[in-house]
Backbone as CSV, one residue per row, in Angstrom:
resi,resn,N_x,N_y,N_z,CA_x,CA_y,CA_z,C_x,C_y,C_z
1,MET,-15.902,-2.790,-34.205,-14.837,-2.517,-33.257,-13.786,-3.605,-33.387
2,SER,-12.538,-3.203,-33.450,-11.450,-4.182,-33.533,-10.823,-4.349,-32.154
3,VAL,-10.247,-5.505,-31.951,-9.593,-5.812,-30.687,-8.101,-5.955,-30.958
4,LYS,-7.309,-5.293,-30.149,-5.857,-5.381,-30.294,-5.313,-6.184,-29.124
5,GLU,-4.525,-7.175,-29.429,-3.905,-7.962,-28.369,-2.602,-7.283,-27.972
6,ILE,-2.452,-7.040,-26.684,-1.278,-6.357,-26.151,-0.471,-7.357,-25.335
7,LYS,0.808,-7.416,-25.626,1.687,-8.337,-24.917,1.974,-7.799,-23.510
8,ALA,1.799,-8.666,-22.518,2.119,-8.287,-21.133,3.630,-8.144,-21.005
9,LEU,4.042,-7.144,-20.259,5.471,-6.946,-20.056,5.794,-6.926,-18.579
10,THR,7.065,-7.036,-18.275,7.506,-6.943,-16.887,7.591,-5.471,-16.521
11,PRO,6.819,-5.032,-15.527,6.834,-3.614,-15.159,8.210,-3.173,-14.658
12,PRO,8.594,-1.931,-14.955,9.886,-1.439,-14.472,9.902,-1.243,-12.952
13,TYR,8.725,-1.068,-12.365,8.590,-0.930,-10.913,7.533,-1.937,-10.472
14,PRO,7.737,-2.603,-9.344,6.771,-3.624,-8.921,5.456,-3.027,-8.424
15,PHE,4.434,-3.836,-8.448,3.101,-3.483,-7.961,3.186,-2.824,-6.583
16,GLU,3.998,-3.412,-5.702,4.104,-2.937,-4.319,4.710,-1.545,-4.207
17,ALA,5.399,-1.089,-5.241,6.032,0.231,-5.197,5.020,1.360,-5.379
18,TYR,3.856,1.038,-5.924,2.842,2.060,-6.184,1.832,2.123,-5.047
19,THR,1.487,3.335,-4.665,0.436,3.521,-3.673,-0.866,3.005,-4.269
20,HIS,-1.578,2.233,-3.491,-2.907,1.815,-3.923,-3.880,2.050,-2.775
21,VAL,-5.078,2.466,-3.138,-6.103,2.818,-2.163,-7.248,1.824,-2.302
22,ILE,-7.651,1.248,-1.195,-8.765,0.305,-1.195,-9.915,0.957,-0.445
23,SER,-11.068,1.040,-1.118,-12.239,1.702,-0.550,-13.448,0.782,-0.664
24,PRO,-14.305,0.783,0.352,-15.525,-0.023,0.234,-16.474,0.596,-0.786
25,LEU,-17.189,-0.258,-1.514,-18.198,0.185,-2.459,-19.569,0.019,-1.816
26,SER,-20.439,0.982,-2.010,-21.787,0.910,-1.438,-22.587,-0.179,-2.151
27,PRO,-23.650,-0.640,-1.535,-24.493,-1.651,-2.198,-25.019,-1.181,-3.558
28,THR,-25.297,0.116,-3.695,-25.778,0.621,-4.992,-24.684,0.585,-6.054
29,GLU,-23.411,0.578,-5.609,-22.286,0.481,-6.540,-21.888,-0.978,-6.787
30,GLY,-22.633,-1.904,-6.185,-22.356,-3.323,-6.383,-21.696,-3.994,-5.202
31,GLY,-21.356,-3.224,-4.161,-20.719,-3.800,-2.981,-19.277,-4.194,-3.249
32,GLY,-18.643,-4.752,-2.263,-17.253,-5.158,-2.389,-16.308,-3.996,-2.149
33,PHE,-15.156,-4.053,-2.812,-14.107,-3.064,-2.583,-13.502,-2.613,-3.905
34,LEU,-13.145,-1.344,-3.965,-12.488,-0.741,-5.122,-11.020,-0.551,-4.790
35,ILE,-10.148,-0.869,-5.743,-8.727,-0.570,-5.591,-8.349,0.396,-6.707
36,SER,-7.665,1.464,-6.332,-7.220,2.447,-7.327,-5.778,2.827,-7.033
37,PHE,-5.138,3.397,-8.045,-3.721,3.738,-7.974,-3.565,5.222,-8.289
38,PRO,-3.368,6.078,-7.285,-3.259,7.519,-7.529,-2.166,7.892,-8.526
39,ASP,-1.102,7.104,-8.607,0.002,7.411,-9.527,-0.267,6.953,-10.958
40,LEU,-1.313,6.140,-11.157,-1.610,5.572,-12.473,-3.039,5.954,-12.869
41,PRO,-3.233,7.103,-13.488,-4.581,7.607,-13.792,-5.434,6.591,-14.557
42,GLY,-6.610,6.317,-14.009,-7.547,5.412,-14.652,-7.335,3.950,-14.333
43,CYS,-6.276,3.615,-13.619,-6.007,2.221,-13.262,-6.772,1.893,-11.991
44,MET,-7.731,0.969,-12.111,-8.531,0.571,-10.954,-9.165,-0.778,-11.223
45,SER,-9.641,-1.391,-10.169,-10.361,-2.650,-10.267,-11.191,-2.801,-9.001
46,ASP,-11.881,-3.916,-8.881,-12.666,-4.155,-7.674,-12.705,-5.646,-7.378
47,GLY,-13.325,-5.989,-6.274,-13.471,-7.374,-5.872,-14.449,-7.478,-4.727
48,GLU,-14.975,-8.676,-4.521,-15.941,-8.876,-3.438,-15.310,-8.722,-2.063
49,THR,-14.024,-9.075,-1.963,-13.288,-8.945,-0.707,-12.076,-8.057,-0.949
50,ILE,-11.429,-7.628,0.132,-10.208,-6.842,-0.016,-9.153,-7.656,-0.756
51,GLU,-9.026,-8.930,-0.413,-8.041,-9.787,-1.052,-8.317,-9.918,-2.545
52,ALA,-9.601,-10.087,-2.920,-9.964,-10.195,-4.342,-9.687,-8.878,-5.062
53,ALA,-9.964,-7.752,-4.399,-9.681,-6.448,-5.009,-8.191,-6.294,-5.274
54,ILE,-7.357,-6.728,-4.324,-5.904,-6.637,-4.508,-5.463,-7.535,-5.664
55,GLN,-5.966,-8.757,-5.714,-5.593,-9.666,-6.811,-6.044,-9.091,-8.149
56,ASN,-7.262,-8.591,-8.219,-7.747,-7.987,-9.462,-6.970,-6.709,-9.773
57,GLY,-6.549,-6.001,-8.727,-5.738,-4.804,-8.904,-4.388,-5.133,-9.522
58,ARG,-3.829,-6.280,-9.172,-2.567,-6.716,-9.782,-2.744,-6.902,-11.290
59,ASP,-3.868,-7.519,-11.663,-4.157,-7.714,-13.082,-4.345,-6.376,-13.790
60,ALA,-5.103,-5.467,-13.170,-5.334,-4.141,-13.758,-4.019,-3.376,-13.881
61,PHE,-3.171,-3.480,-12.879,-1.859,-2.825,-12.880,-1.037,-3.299,-14.075
62,LEU,-0.949,-4.617,-14.249,-0.162,-5.164,-15.353,-0.755,-4.740,-16.699
63,ALA,-2.086,-4.769,-16.819,-2.739,-4.356,-18.065,-2.476,-2.877,-18.340
64,TRP,-2.552,-2.036,-17.313,-2.337,-0.588,-17.473,-0.909,-0.328,-17.938
65,ILE,0.065,-0.948,-17.276,1.476,-0.768,-17.620,1.727,-1.254,-19.057
66,SER,1.196,-2.426,-19.391,1.415,-3.010,-20.714,0.787,-2.150,-21.806
67,ALA,-0.438,-1.660,-21.567,-1.113,-0.814,-22.551,-0.365,0.503,-22.741
68,ARG,0.084,1.067,-21.658,0.812,2.340,-21.747,2.105,2.163,-22.552
69,ALA,2.809,1.083,-22.298,4.044,0.812,-23.043,3.717,0.570,-24.518
70,ASP,2.626,-0.152,-24.787,2.229,-0.430,-26.161,1.915,0.863,-26.924
71,MET,1.404,1.860,-26.232,1.095,3.155,-26.851,2.336,4.037,-26.976
72,GLY,3.470,3.550,-26.471,4.705,4.326,-26.549,4.788,5.432,-25.520
73,LYS,3.975,5.334,-24.478,3.984,6.358,-23.428,4.885,5.927,-22.282
74,GLU,5.364,6.932,-21.574,6.252,6.698,-20.438,5.521,5.958,-19.317
75,ILE,6.220,5.021,-18.687,5.683,4.351,-17.498,5.993,5.263,-16.320
76,LEU,4.964,5.721,-15.656,5.130,6.669,-14.561,5.835,6.007,-13.377
77,ARG,6.748,6.755,-12.770,7.449,6.269,-11.575,6.506,6.347,-10.382
78,PRO,6.685,5.449,-9.427,5.895,5.551,-8.197,6.260,6.848,-7.463
79,ALA,5.273,7.509,-6.887,5.541,8.747,-6.137,6.377,8.438,-4.908
80,TYR,6.094,7.305,-4.263,6.859,6.906,-3.091,7.910,5.918,-3.551
81,ARG,9.160,6.188,-3.247,10.244,5.278,-3.615,10.977,4.843,-2.361
82,VAL,11.282,3.567,-2.293,12.052,3.036,-1.175,13.495,3.489,-1.354
83,PRO,14.031,4.206,-0.374,15.426,4.637,-0.502,16.354,3.432,-0.640
84,GLU,17.403,3.582,-1.438,18.348,2.474,-1.636,18.965,2.023,-0.320
85,THR,19.138,2.949,0.620,19.732,2.578,1.904,18.807,1.652,2.682
86,GLU,17.488,1.725,2.419,16.536,0.904,3.153,16.702,-0.577,2.826
87,THR,17.170,-0.887,1.631,17.328,-2.282,1.251,18.455,-2.962,2.023
88,SER,19.372,-2.186,2.580,20.475,-2.776,3.328,20.252,-2.699,4.843
89,MET,19.090,-2.260,5.268,18.800,-2.127,6.691,18.579,-3.506,7.317
90,SER,18.996,-3.666,8.557,18.871,-4.952,9.242,17.474,-5.169,9.813
91,GLY,16.736,-4.082,10.032,15.426,-4.217,10.656,15.502,-4.145,12.174
92,LYS,16.669,-3.870,12.698,16.857,-3.812,14.142,17.403,-2.450,14.533
93,PHE,16.833,-1.887,15.585,17.392,-0.686,16.190,17.070,-0.711,17.671
94,VAL,17.824,0.026,18.455,17.653,0.055,19.903,17.220,1.470,20.288
95,GLN,16.217,1.549,21.144,15.722,2.851,21.574,15.587,2.861,23.095
96,ARG,16.173,3.849,23.725,16.019,4.005,25.171,14.753,4.797,25.435
97,VAL,14.004,4.378,26.463,12.789,5.086,26.864,12.838,5.300,28.371
98,PRO,12.094,6.270,28.858,12.052,6.460,30.315,11.519,5.201,31.014
99,LYS,11.998,4.976,32.240,11.586,3.787,33.000,10.074,3.731,33.183
100,SER,9.452,4.886,33.389,7.995,4.913,33.595,7.256,4.457,32.331
101,LEU,7.734,4.867,31.160,7.112,4.445,29.901,7.348,2.958,29.670
102,HIS,8.544,2.491,29.977,8.863,1.073,29.843,7.902,0.240,30.698
103,ALA,7.668,0.691,31.925,6.768,-0.032,32.829,5.342,-0.061,32.277
104,LYS,4.872,1.086,31.772,3.511,1.144,31.204,3.379,0.215,29.994
105,LEU,4.394,0.218,29.144,4.369,-0.653,27.970,4.374,-2.125,28.370
106,ALA,5.162,-2.460,29.391,5.221,-3.847,29.858,3.867,-4.303,30.386
107,VAL,3.191,-3.425,31.110,1.852,-3.755,31.628,0.877,-3.967,30.473
108,LEU,0.890,-3.051,29.493,0.006,-3.186,28.332,0.278,-4.475,27.565
109,ALA,1.556,-4.814,27.391,1.916,-6.034,26.677,1.371,-7.261,27.407
110,LYS,1.503,-7.263,28.732,0.997,-8.392,29.516,-0.519,-8.486,29.389
111,GLN,-1.213,-7.340,29.445,-2.675,-7.323,29.299,-3.117,-7.858,27.936
112,GLU,-2.336,-7.544,26.910,-2.666,-7.986,25.550,-2.193,-9.410,25.273
113,GLY,-1.341,-9.941,26.147,-0.830,-11.297,25.958,0.202,-11.395,24.842
114,VAL,0.965,-10.305,24.647,2.007,-10.291,23.614,3.320,-9.852,24.235
115,SER,4.396,-10.020,23.481,5.688,-9.565,23.979,5.762,-8.043,23.904
116,LEU,6.673,-7.490,24.671,6.893,-6.043,24.646,7.306,-5.603,23.238
117,ASN,8.178,-6.386,22.595,8.598,-6.057,21.231,7.425,-6.023,20.270
118,THR,6.535,-7.010,20.360,5.367,-7.060,19.470,4.462,-5.858,19.709
119,LEU,4.247,-5.507,20.954,3.401,-4.358,21.278,3.982,-3.072,20.698
120,VAL,5.266,-2.835,20.916,5.905,-1.612,20.424,5.900,-1.584,18.902
121,LEU,6.187,-2.713,18.264,6.148,-2.781,16.807,4.754,-2.455,16.279
122,THR,3.726,-2.959,16.943,2.343,-2.671,16.545,2.051,-1.180,16.651
123,PHE,2.470,-0.562,17.749,2.257,0.876,17.918,2.981,1.681,16.834
124,ILE,4.199,1.289,16.526,4.959,1.999,15.490,4.259,1.851,14.139
125,ALA,3.851,0.623,13.800,3.186,0.384,12.515,1.876,1.164,12.416
126,GLU,1.105,1.197,13.505,-0.145,1.967,13.499,0.139,3.452,13.290
127,GLY,1.148,3.958,13.960,1.498,5.371,13.831,1.940,5.720,12.422
128,VAL,2.768,4.873,11.839,3.214,5.117,10.463,2.024,5.037,9.508
129,GLY,1.150,4.057,9.719,-0.038,3.920,8.869,-0.941,5.135,8.949
130,MET,-1.166,5.653,10.153,-2.002,6.852,10.313,-1.373,8.045,9.626
131,ARG,-0.062,8.152,9.734,0.646,9.274,9.095,0.512,9.192,7.578
132,GLU,0.672,7.970,7.014,0.528,7.795,5.567,-0.900,8.083,5.125
133,ASP,-1.891,7.622,5.904,-3.289,7.895,5.573,-3.556,9.392,5.554
134,LYS,-3.010,10.111,6.542,-3.208,11.557,6.632,-2.600,12.254,5.417
135,ARG,-1.390,11.830,5.021,-0.742,12.422,3.836,-1.553,12.142,2.580
136,HIS,-2.095,10.926,2.476,-2.872,10.561,1.294,-4.121,11.427,1.197
137,VAL,-4.807,11.622,2.317,-6.004,12.465,2.337,-5.652,13.889,1.957
138,GLN,-4.528,14.405,2.491,-4.104,15.758,2.153,-3.783,15.863,0.662
139,LYS,-3.163,14.825,0.099,-2.808,14.832,-1.312,-4.076,14.841,-2.174
140,LEU,-5.078,14.068,-1.774,-6.327,13.995,-2.540,-7.118,15.302,-2.483
141,THR,-7.041,16.006,-1.343,-7.810,17.242,-1.186,-7.058,18.462,-1.686
142,ALA,-5.780,18.279,-2.023,-4.985,19.429,-2.492,-5.293,19.761,-3.939
């Protein structure tokens, strides 16, 4: 068997642009966590911790991209793309809510010991995350 050395290249799209799925591995599979990339067939890695899986996934990502380029094959675009308008967004928006909802949120924030802004941001992030998870599951089962 011969070994071919492949030069690492700068990917046309960053690691963060590609959807990656982190799943726990059972003890019979060696334990730890598996990271895979639905947009990059066969690209996967693992690690003892989620952080190690992500770091190893970065290495696998670069190797996959470099090998594909070395074979003269197209580098697949990420399925999810950040709209160009998003790069110019300030990260700030104002939303009016009913007084009763505002009061409930303020009480919850006080109970949690966080600011109202932090509480609302957490709820928004959780909601977006659940929506993305649901889409990913639907995509896998389709």
